[in-house]
Residue, then its C-alpha position, 0 to 999 in steps of 0.5 A: m202765267d201771262s196771256k203773253p207769258a214771260d220769256f222765262v216761262i216759255w223758256f223753262t217750259m220748252l227746256l223741261v219738255s225737251t229734258t223729258a222728251a229726250g230723257e236727258q239726265t242731269t249727270p251724263p252716262p260714263a263715256t269712253v273718249p277717244v284720244d286725239p289731238s282735239v280731245s287732248r287740247l280740250d282736256d288741258v283747257t277744261q282742266r285749267m279752267t277748273d283749276f282757276l275757278k276753284d282758286a278764284p276768291r270771288f267772281r262775278v258773271e253775267t250771262t245773256t242768252h238769246w234763244t229761238l224755238q223753231s215752232n210755227p210761230v217761231r218763238s224767241g227770247v232773251t234770258r239773263c243771269r247773274i251770279l255773285a259768289r264769294k270764297s266764304g261760300a256765299f253766293r247770289l244767282e238771279v234769272k230773268s227774261d227781258a219781258a220781266q220787270k224782276a228775276s223769276l228765279i233767285c237763289i241765295g246761299d251763305g255757305k250753309q244754307l241754300t234758299r231758292l225763290y220763284q216769283g214768276g207768278p202771283s205768289v213767291i214760293f221758296s225752298k230751303q235746304a242745307g247746301q253750298l254753291a256745289n249743290l246749286l245744280d241738285d234742284a231740277m228747276t235750277e239746273t233746268s233753268l240754266k240750261g243753254t246759259g253755260l252756267n249749268v256747266i261752270l258751276r259744277p264742282d268739277i267742270h273738267a270731268y263733267l265736260m270730258s264725260s258729256v261730249s263726243d266728236v270733239k273738234d278743236v276749231g281754233r283761236e277766235d275773238v270773243q268779246g275782243r279777247p283771243a279764245e279757244h273754240f271747240s265743237a262737239s256732240w253733247f249727250g242727250g243728242s245736242h250739239i255745242d260750241f263754246w269758247v274759253a278765253a286764251s289767257d292766265a284766266p281761262v274762263m268760258l266766254r261763250w256757249k252755244r247749244v242746238m237741241k232737238m225736241n219732241m213737242a205735241g208729236q212734232q220734232q222741233e229745234m231749239q237754239m241757244d247762244s249765251q255770252l258770259v261776261w266776267s268782271p272783277e267782283p269788289e266786296s259785295a254788301d251783305d244784303q246781297f246775300t240775304v233772303h228777303l221773303p214777303q209774308d205770304a210767300i209759300e214754302v214748298h219742298d221742291l220748286q219744279a214739282y210745285l210749278l208742274n203739279g200746283g199746290t191745290d192739294a193744301l186746300f183739300g177739305k177746306p172752304a173753296p176761296s170766293v174770289p170776286l171776279k166777272l164772267v166774259d159777258g160782264a156779269e158778277w161771278d159768285l161761287s158762294k151761291h152754289r153752296d149746298q145746291c150742287a157740286v162745282v167744277l172750275f176748269f182753269f185755262a189760257t188761250w196760249a196754253v195749247p193743250g187747254t184750248q185744244d180740249m176745250s171742245t171736248i170739255n164743251t161736250y162733256i159739260d153738256a152731258h153733265s150740266d143737268k146732274g147737279v153740277v156747275f162748270y166755270s172755265i177760268s181764263v188765267g191772266e187774260d182780258r176779255d179781248a183775248v178770250r172771246p176770239i178763242l171762245e167763238s172759234l171753239k163755239y164755247s157756250h158755258p160760263v167763262v170767268l176772267d182772271p186777268e190779275q191771276k187772283a183766283s189761280s193764286a187762291y187755288r195755288v194753280t201753277a200749271l195749265p190746264t188744271t181742274v178743281l173739284i168743289a163739293k156741295d158743301g163748298t169744300v175743295q175735294s180734288a184737282y187734276t192738272g192736264t186733261s189725258p184720257e186717264d185724268l177725264a176718267r178720274i174727274r168723271q168718277d169724282i163728279e159722280r161721287l160729289v153729285q151724290g153728296k159724297q166727300l173725296v176727302g176726310p173721314s167719309r172718303 
């Protein structure tokens, strides 16, 4: 959650929105594939690729995916992946953007246990489960993150069956050079409404060399197109140091059951009934922000937002009006700008004529303390200074629930605990 979000954040968000909007499934629906020369040729090539990778003692693949979202303004970036895999079952996957200094997503397996780490925010979150490389894509976030890279195809247990059941309108384009190597080029419609082109090396090592996907998505009521073009570079993998397959977790890492669910909904619920973290920050006007001064005096509402998170900024005017109607009823409102400095926030506030206190959280200390991972998020604090509820989003239903919670808090009631 940066003022200028890392490519990976935009990449992951766009693909997640497209998956949700299109109703795309992880496993494609059964399909009847017509028998024609192009399909027969594809059947042969993908079967050979499946057999080759199944027998490979170890492999190393690095992908470079250029993506472009045809929006206004146009967004683009580069996502890079690297996977090392051993015949023993040990593997390591890293996903990062060119804008980031380190990998945002890391998945490590030892043949028995699979650990996933996300370190794209202020805190490292991780999950553990029993599993092998074949289970890598069982996780929603991992599958979404690899979409468009080609790895979401070649890392499946049965590449051949997955590909053949996912395509229609197959065209055998013929041989072309990719990375200086002759390759078989296929073009097809992909389940969920996308179009793909991919190239498989025409050699004794029939590996995928390029994967290109064009997909439609509905964002904020507008139809937009996302283009992804990925180069897959294969190289012989010498016996890697065991440290590559060892999990290193910082002491403050947060274990979660589901990475994607945590990123979408946050982990503020773990704070319910506990004292609200008091983080020393400053307001836009330079004054010190002291949350503790409101304890035993009034309820507090924290609205976490960022100027680049469009849903949040679009709702600032509504929230401004809402605050005006409640500011004299024993409740204090603070909007907290996540990952941004004063110069980035002020123009937006002025254009929206937003007149209520805004806290600057440029290093994401507050959002980390409150385990906020999605914007906008609203956190409600009782008069006794304990966290009581949190909502991600500002839909009419959310605002109605927030309003009900505020009314109870103003009356001195608790939303969590024995008195709820």
